[in-house]
C-alpha positions as CSV (number, residue, x, y, z in Angstrom):
1,M,205.6,343.4,207.2
2,S,205.0,341.9,203.9
3,M,201.7,341.1,202.6
4,K,202.3,337.4,202.5
5,I,203.1,337.3,206.2
6,R,200.0,339.3,207.1
7,F,197.8,336.8,205.3
8,S,199.4,333.9,207.0
9,W,198.9,335.6,210.5
10,V,195.3,336.3,209.6
11,G,194.8,332.7,208.5
12,V,196.3,331.3,211.7
13,A,194.2,333.6,213.8
14,W,191.0,332.6,211.9
15,V,191.8,328.8,212.4
16,M,192.4,329.4,216.1
17,G,189.1,331.2,216.4
18,I,187.2,328.5,214.7
19,A,188.9,325.8,216.8
20,G,188.0,327.5,220.0
21,C,184.3,327.8,219.0
22,G,184.0,324.1,217.9
23,S,185.0,322.5,221.2
24,S,182.2,324.2,223.2
25,A,179.6,323.3,220.6
26,D,180.6,319.7,220.8
27,E,180.3,319.7,224.5
28,E,176.9,321.2,224.4
29,L,175.7,318.6,221.8
30,T,177.1,315.7,223.8
31,Q,175.4,317.0,227.0
32,W,172.1,317.4,225.1
33,M,172.3,313.8,223.7
34,T,173.1,312.5,227.2
35,D,170.1,314.3,228.7
36,Q,167.8,313.0,226.0
37,R,169.0,309.5,226.4
38,N,168.4,309.6,230.2
39,S,164.9,311.2,229.9
40,L,163.5,308.5,227.6
41,T,162.0,305.4,229.1
42,P,161.1,302.4,227.0
43,V,157.5,301.5,226.8
44,A,156.9,297.7,226.8
45,Q,153.4,296.4,226.4
46,P,152.6,293.2,228.4
47,V,152.4,290.0,226.4
48,T,149.0,288.3,226.6
49,E,148.8,284.8,228.1
50,P,148.6,282.1,225.5
51,K,145.4,280.1,225.2
52,K,145.5,276.8,226.9
53,F,145.5,273.8,224.5
54,Q,142.6,271.4,224.9
55,P,143.2,268.2,223.0
56,E,140.2,266.4,221.6
57,N,139.7,262.7,221.5
58,Y,139.5,261.0,218.1
59,S,136.2,259.3,217.6
60,S,136.2,257.1,214.5
61,N,132.7,255.7,214.9
62,D,131.8,254.6,211.4
63,K,134.7,256.4,209.5
64,L,137.6,254.6,207.9
65,E,140.9,254.8,209.6
66,P,143.2,257.1,207.7
67,F,146.0,254.6,207.2
68,S,143.9,251.4,206.6
69,V,144.2,249.2,203.5
70,Q,140.5,250.0,202.7
71,K,141.3,253.8,202.5
72,L,144.3,253.1,200.2
73,T,142.2,250.9,197.9
74,M,139.5,253.5,197.6
75,G,142.0,256.2,196.7
76,M,143.7,254.0,194.1
77,R,140.3,253.2,192.5
78,S,139.3,256.9,192.2
79,D,142.8,257.6,190.6
80,A,142.3,254.8,188.1
81,S,138.8,255.9,187.1
82,H,140.1,259.5,186.8
83,A,143.0,258.4,184.6
84,V,140.6,256.5,182.3
85,M,138.4,259.7,182.0
86,N,141.5,261.8,181.1
87,T,142.7,259.2,178.6
88,S,139.3,259.2,176.8
89,L,139.6,263.0,176.3
90,I,143.2,263.3,175.2
91,G,143.8,259.9,173.8
92,P,142.3,260.4,170.3
93,E,144.1,263.7,170.0
94,L,147.5,262.1,170.7
95,A,146.8,259.3,168.2
96,R,146.0,261.5,165.2
97,R,148.5,263.2,162.9
98,K,149.1,266.9,163.7
99,E,148.2,269.6,161.2
100,Y,150.5,272.4,160.1
101,L,148.6,275.2,161.9
102,E,149.0,273.3,165.2
103,T,152.7,274.3,165.3
104,F,151.8,277.9,166.0
105,P,150.4,279.3,169.3
106,L,146.8,280.5,169.1
107,D,147.8,284.1,170.2
108,T,149.9,284.5,167.1
109,M,146.9,283.9,164.8
110,S,144.2,286.4,163.8
111,L,141.0,286.0,161.9
112,V,141.0,288.5,159.0
113,G,138.0,287.5,157.0
114,S,135.8,284.7,155.7
115,L,134.4,283.5,152.4
116,L,131.9,281.0,151.0
117,R,133.6,278.2,149.1
118,D,131.6,275.2,147.7
119,G,128.7,276.2,149.9
120,Q,130.8,276.1,153.1
121,K,132.1,279.0,155.2
122,V,135.9,279.2,155.1
123,A,137.8,281.5,157.6
124,L,140.9,283.4,156.5
125,V,143.5,283.2,159.3
126,R,146.7,285.2,159.3
127,V,149.8,283.6,160.8
128,D,153.3,285.1,160.3
129,K,152.0,287.3,157.4
130,M,150.6,284.3,155.6
131,L,146.9,283.6,155.0
132,Y,145.4,280.2,155.5
133,Q,142.0,278.9,154.7
134,V,140.4,277.1,157.7
135,R,137.2,275.1,157.7
136,A,135.1,273.5,160.5
137,G,136.9,270.4,161.7
138,A,140.4,271.7,161.1
139,Y,142.9,272.0,164.0
140,L,144.6,275.2,165.1
141,G,147.0,276.2,168.0
142,Q,149.1,274.1,170.3
143,N,146.3,273.0,172.7
144,F,144.6,270.5,170.3
145,G,142.2,273.3,169.1
146,K,139.5,271.9,166.8
147,V,137.4,274.4,164.8
148,L,133.8,273.9,165.7
149,S,132.2,276.7,163.6
150,V,133.1,279.5,161.2
151,S,130.9,282.5,160.9
152,E,131.3,285.9,159.3
153,G,132.9,287.6,162.3
154,E,134.3,284.7,164.4
155,L,135.9,281.3,164.5
156,V,135.0,279.1,167.4
157,L,137.4,276.3,168.6
158,R,137.4,273.6,171.3
159,E,140.7,273.3,173.0
160,I,141.9,270.6,175.4
161,V,144.1,271.9,178.2
162,Q,145.3,270.8,181.6
163,D,143.8,272.5,184.6
164,T,145.8,273.3,187.8
165,S,145.4,269.8,189.1
166,G,146.8,268.2,185.9
167,D,143.4,267.0,184.6
168,W,142.6,267.5,180.9
169,I,139.5,269.6,180.3
170,E,137.8,271.2,177.3
171,R,137.4,274.9,176.8
172,K,135.9,277.0,174.0
173,V,138.0,279.8,172.5
174,T,136.8,282.3,169.9
175,L,138.9,284.2,167.4
176,L,137.2,287.4,166.5
177,L,137.5,289.3,163.2
178,Q,140.4,291.7,163.3
179,G,140.3,295.2,161.6
180,E,142.6,296.2,158.8
181,N,144.7,298.4,161.2
182,K,145.8,295.4,163.3
183,Q,148.9,293.5,162.4
């Protein structure tokens, strides 16, 4: 017999041997899975009874009815007084002419120094690699920031911003002196 025919017979015998082993393993595995499935019992916990709803009677006594004209009038008055208060805070800021440094966000500015000019402290503020001289009363940033004071190491501003309810409020912000290594 030639070598080629021997290898083919050996290959056929090997494949037949593997095929014979595979079918019994599949049957064992299938039997084990069936046994496991049958031995498991689902565990269901009982659902608790819902609480019984007890409606309560509405007693208005001396309270206003929620949908009355009086209640609506009171709400409109408080909104109107609130709007007047908001206008008094932001109104003058909207009426004045904007300064150049109000076009930049405050977080892009840094205080790099201060000097005394004509007896008044002047802050040196860097914006986009340019230095600007800023005095008390000047405006900075996009939130109506007015400079309140200039000292050797800080610049204090008052900003007018909207809170979460849409009301205008004042807040103080401080720019601190930046070191030479900060850009």
